[in-house]
C-alpha positions in Angstrom: -2.7 -24.3 -1.4 -3.4 -23.8 2.5 -2.5 -20.5 3.9 -0.1 -19.9 6.8 -1.8 -18.8 10.1 -0.3 -15.7 11.5 -0.8 -13.6 14.6 -0.9 -9.7 14.6 0.6 -8.4 17.8 -0.3 -4.7 18.8 -3.3 -4.8 17.0 -4.7 -1.7 18.5 -1.5 0.4 17.4 -0.9 2.1 14.0 1.7 -0.6 13.2 -0.4 -3.5 14.2 -3.3 -2.0 12.0 -1.3 -1.5 9.2 -0.1 -5.2 9.5 -3.8 -6.0 9.2 -4.1 -3.8 6.2 -1.3 -5.7 4.5 -2.6 -9.2 5.5 -6.2 -8.9 4.5 -6.9 -11.3 1.4 -3.0 -12.1 1.4 -2.2 -15.1 -1.1 0.2 -16.5 1.5 -1.0 -15.7 5.2 -4.2 -15.8 6.9 -4.8 -14.0 10.1 -5.4 -16.4 13.1 -5.9 -13.8 15.6 -5.4 -10.1 16.6 -3.7 -9.5 19.9 -3.2 -6.5 22.3 -3.1 -5.8 26.1 -5.8 -6.3 28.6 -7.2 -3.0 28.1 -8.4 -4.0 24.7 -9.6 -7.3 25.3 -12.9 -8.0 23.6 -13.1 -4.9 21.6 -13.6 -5.0 17.9 -11.2 -3.6 15.5 -13.9 -1.2 14.5 -13.8 0.3 18.0 -10.0 0.9 18.1 -9.4 2.1 14.7 -6.5 4.2 13.9 -5.6 4.1 10.3 -7.5 6.5 8.5 -6.5 5.9 4.7 -7.8 2.1 4.3 -11.1 0.7 4.2 -10.9 -2.6 5.9 -13.4 -5.4 5.0 -16.5 -5.8 7.4 -15.2 -9.1 8.5 -12.0 -7.6 9.5 -13.5 -4.8 11.2 -15.5 -7.2 13.4 -12.7 -9.2 14.4 -12.3 -9.2 18.3 -9.2 -8.2 20.0 -7.6 -10.9 22.3 -5.2 -10.6 25.2 -1.9 -11.6 24.2 -1.4 -15.5 24.8 2.0 -17.0 23.9 0.9 -20.5 24.3 -2.2 -20.0 22.3 -0.1 -18.3 19.5 2.6 -20.9 19.4 0.0 -23.6 19.2 -2.0 -22.0 16.4 0.4 -19.9 14.5 3.3 -20.3 12.5 4.3 -16.7 12.4 3.6 -13.7 14.4 3.9 -10.2 13.2 5.0 -7.8 15.9 3.9 -4.2 16.3 4.3 -4.1 20.1 6.0 -1.4 21.9 10.0 -2.2 22.2 10.1 -2.6 26.0 7.4 -5.3 25.8 8.6 -6.4 22.5 12.2 -7.8 23.7 11.1 -10.6 26.2 7.9 -11.4 24.4 9.4 -12.0 20.9 12.1 -14.1 22.6 9.7 -16.3 24.3 7.6 -16.8 21.0 10.8 -17.8 19.2 11.5 -19.9 21.8 8.1 -21.6 21.3 9.0 -22.3 17.6 7.3 -19.2 16.3 8.7 -17.4 13.3 8.6 -13.6 14.7 8.9 -10.8 12.2 9.1 -7.6 14.0 8.8 -3.9 13.6 10.2 -3.2 17.0 13.6 -2.2 17.7 14.5 -4.6 20.6 16.6 -7.2 18.9 17.9 -5.3 15.6 21.5 -5.1 17.0 21.5 -8.6 18.4 24.1 -11.2 17.2 22.5 -13.4 14.5 19.5 -11.2 14.0 19.2 -9.7 10.7 17.9 -6.3 10.2 16.3 -7.2 6.8 15.2 -5.3 3.7 14.6 -8.0 1.0 16.0 -5.8 -1.8 18.9 -4.8 0.3 20.4 -7.8 1.9 18.4 -11.0 1.6 21.5 -12.9 2.2 21.5 -11.7 5.8 18.6 -14.4 6.2 21.5 -17.1 6.8 22.0 -15.5 10.2 18.6 -17.0 11.5 20.3 -20.5 11.2 22.6 -19.5 13.9 19.8 -18.5 16.4 19.9 -20.9 19.1 15.8 -21.4 18.4 15.9 -21.9 14.7 16.5 -25.8 15.2 12.9 -25.8 16.7 11.2 -23.7 14.0 11.8 -20.3 15.8 13.5 -17.1 15.0 13.3 -13.4 15.0 13.7 -11.4 11.9 13.5 -7.4 12.3 12.9 -4.7 9.9 14.8 -1.2 10.0 14.0 1.9 11.7 11.4 3.6 9.5 14.0 6.4 8.6 16.8 3.8 7.7 14.4 1.8 5.5 13.5 4.6 3.2 17.2 5.4 2.3 18.5 2.1 2.3 16.9 1.3 -0.9 18.6 4.1 -3.0 21.9 3.6 -1.0 22.3 0.2 -1.9 21.7 0.7 -5.6 24.2 3.5 -5.5 26.7 1.6 -3.6 26.6 -1.4 -5.7 27.2 0.9 -9.0 29.4 3.5 -7.7 30.6 2.9 -4.1 29.8 4.7 -1.0 32.2 6.6 1.1 30.2 9.0 3.3 26.4 9.4 3.7 25.0 12.6 5.4 21.4 12.5 6.1 18.9 15.0 7.3 15.3 13.6 8.1 12.0 15.4 8.2 10.0 12.6 9.8 6.1 12.3 9.9 4.2 12.5 13.3 3.0 8.8 12.8 6.6 7.6 13.4 5.9 8.4 16.9 3.1 5.9 17.3 -0.3 6.9 18.0 -1.5 9.5 18.8 2.0 10.7 17.9 3.6 14.0 19.0 1.2 16.4 21.3 -0.4 19.0 19.1 1.0 21.8 20.8 4.4 20.7 20.0 3.8 19.7 16.5 1.4 22.3 14.9 3.5 25.1 13.0 6.6 23.6 14.5 9.5 21.6 13.9 10.9 19.6 16.5 14.8 18.8 16.0 15.3 15.9 18.3 13.9 12.4 18.1 15.2 10.2 20.9 17.9 7.6 19.8 17.1 8.0 16.1 20.3 9.5 14.7 22.2 6.8 16.5 20.0 4.0 15.2 20.5 5.1 11.7 24.1 5.5 11.9 24.5 1.9 13.2 21.5 0.2 11.5 22.6 1.1 8.0 26.2 -0.1 8.5 24.8 -3.5 9.4 22.3 -3.6 6.7 24.7 -2.9 4.1 27.4 -5.0 5.5 27.9 -8.8 5.1 27.2 -11.9 7.4 29.7 -14.7 7.3 31.5 -16.9 9.9 28.6 -16.5 12.2 28.9 -12.6 12.6 27.8 -9.5 10.9 30.6 -7.4 9.3 29.6 -3.8 9.1 29.7 -1.7 5.9 32.9 0.6 5.9 31.2 3.9 4.9 30.3 6.4 7.6 26.9 7.6 8.4 26.2 11.0 9.9 22.6 11.9 10.5 20.3 14.9 11.9 16.6 14.0 12.7 13.8 16.4 13.0 9.8 15.8 13.5 7.8 17.8 11.1 3.7 18.4 11.0 3.1 15.7 8.3 0.9 12.8 9.2 2.6 10.1 6.8 5.8 9.9 4.9 9.3 10.6 5.8 11.2 13.1 3.7 15.1 12.7 4.0 17.9 14.7 2.4 21.1 13.0 1.2 24.6 14.3 0.6 26.7 11.5 -0.5 30.3 11.0 -1.2 31.0 8.3 -3.8 34.2 6.4 -4.8 33.2 7.1 -8.5 32.1 10.1 -10.1 29.0 9.1 -12.3 27.0 11.5 -14.3 23.6 12.5 -13.0 22.1 10.5 -15.9 24.2 7.5 -15.0 23.1 7.9 -11.2 19.5 8.4 -12.2 19.6 5.1 -14.3 21.2 3.1 -11.6 18.6 3.9 -9.3 15.5 3.6 -11.4 16.8 0.4 -12.8 17.3 -1.2 -9.5 15.6 -4.4 -8.9 16.2 -6.9 -5.9 15.3 -10.5 -5.1 11.8 -9.6 -4.5 11.0 -8.3 -7.9 12.7 -11.3 -9.5 10.6 -13.6 -7.3 7.5 -11.5 -7.8 6.6 -11.4 -4.2 3.2 -10.1 -3.6 4.1 -7.0 -1.6 7.1 -6.0 -3.8 6.7 -3.0 -5.7 7.7 -3.3 -9.4 10.1 -0.4 -9.3 11.6 -0.1 -5.7 13.2 3.0 -6.5 11.2 5.8 -8.2 13.3 8.6 -9.7 11.2 11.8 -10.1 12.4 14.5 -12.7 10.1 17.5 -11.2 12.1 20.1 -9.5 9.8 20.0 -6.4 9.5 16.3 -5.9 9.2 14.0 -3.9 6.5 15.4 -1.3 4.7 13.3 1.2 1.3 14.4 -0.3 2.2 13.2 -3.7 4.6 10.4 -3.0 4.2 8.7 0.2 1.9 6.0 -1.5 4.3 5.6 -4.4 4.5 1.7 -5.8 2.7 -0.6 -7.9 0.7 -3.0 -7.9 -2.1 -2.0 -5.5 -0.8 -4.3 -3.0 2.6 -2.7 -3.1 1.2 1.0 -2.6 3.4 2.7 -0.1 6.3 0.3 -0.7 8.6 2.2 -3.0 11.2 5.0 -2.2 11.0 8.0 -4.4 14.1 10.0 -5.3 14.2 13.5 -6.5 16.3 16.6 -7.1 19.4 14.9 -7.8 22.1 17.1 -8.2 25.9 17.5 -7.8 27.9 19.9 -6.1 31.7 20.4 -5.0 32.2 16.6 -5.7 29.3 15.5 -3.7 26.0 14.2 -4.9 22.5 15.4 -3.5 18.9 14.2 -3.5 15.9 13.9 -1.6 14.1 10.6 -0.8 10.4 10.1 0.3 9.0 6.7 1.8 6.0 5.7 3.7 7.1 5.3 7.2 4.2 2.9 8.6 4.1 1.0 5.3 7.6 0.4 3.7 9.2 1.6 7.0 7.0 -0.6 9.2 4.5 -3.1 8.9 4.7 -3.6 5.0 8.5 -4.2 5.3 7.9 -7.0 7.9 5.3 -8.5 5.6 7.9 -8.4 2.7 10.3 -10.1 4.9 7.9 -12.9 5.9 6.9 -13.4 2.0 10.7 -13.8 1.1 11.2 -16.3 4.0 8.3 -18.4 2.4 10.1 -18.2 -1.0 13.2 -19.5 0.5 11.4 -22.4 2.2 12.0 -21.2 5.8 8.3 -21.0 7.1 
């Protein structure tokens, strides 16, 4: 079976290089080109390397960065994986979709657009229907976004809990890694030995995106979920991995054992389909009193291709009628490039690539 040709946009950035990592030797996709701005034209990937915890193949390291060329990409690629900044992503991704390219993007420019899904395959695979209402779909082009990295990590356990027990209110506080700010991240004098209790627009994104993702799509529009989300977000001196504190108000009053079983037993469409980047167990529950932690749990997930694609939940507690927990997820894998690659895998499984 021939593989689908794909382009990686923003190949010099952290998310772009996570895309390259996820796409190496992929069973469905083959990288046609690595694209970035004119500043990086002609450089090899090894000259602009930012990912430190993955050993790329020699052939990958020797690939040359090209200037982004929409005409070339639209002729040679069925798919574009976008890791470019949001201000550039908006018009670029629109033009690619108009040229017949299926765009799977980590950028936030189109997340709240009508008929553009914020997709997490275990959470809302039915939202794929919305792309058929995009005006470019008839010519093969469309845009699928993944969620903000802090929204993604908690969406997996939240959908499992909502299906089993019903969500009324979600209170979340985030402890977000430096890599979530892109490379080189937060200035060292701001980050080292410090916690920054502000991330621009992050709280608003979480509150709106989760309601869209956990809602429904019908009649040509998204119907947002009815529960409330209230977020506080902070940046902490951790390289990779977002830790998030949850306080939940539920319709039902399950025991902690029932809650744990609902989380650890949760499976979605990617697991049923056996998609290559899908973790066997999307939500892992830890019983230790001091887990999850970025150092131990950011790379959770099996098989090997799905490392960093699972959310880890720990410290399940009940207090004053509320339920409390901590959630850990890898922000540039599950919350970034890996999430978009999994979205594309589901699109192929659904026959829309």
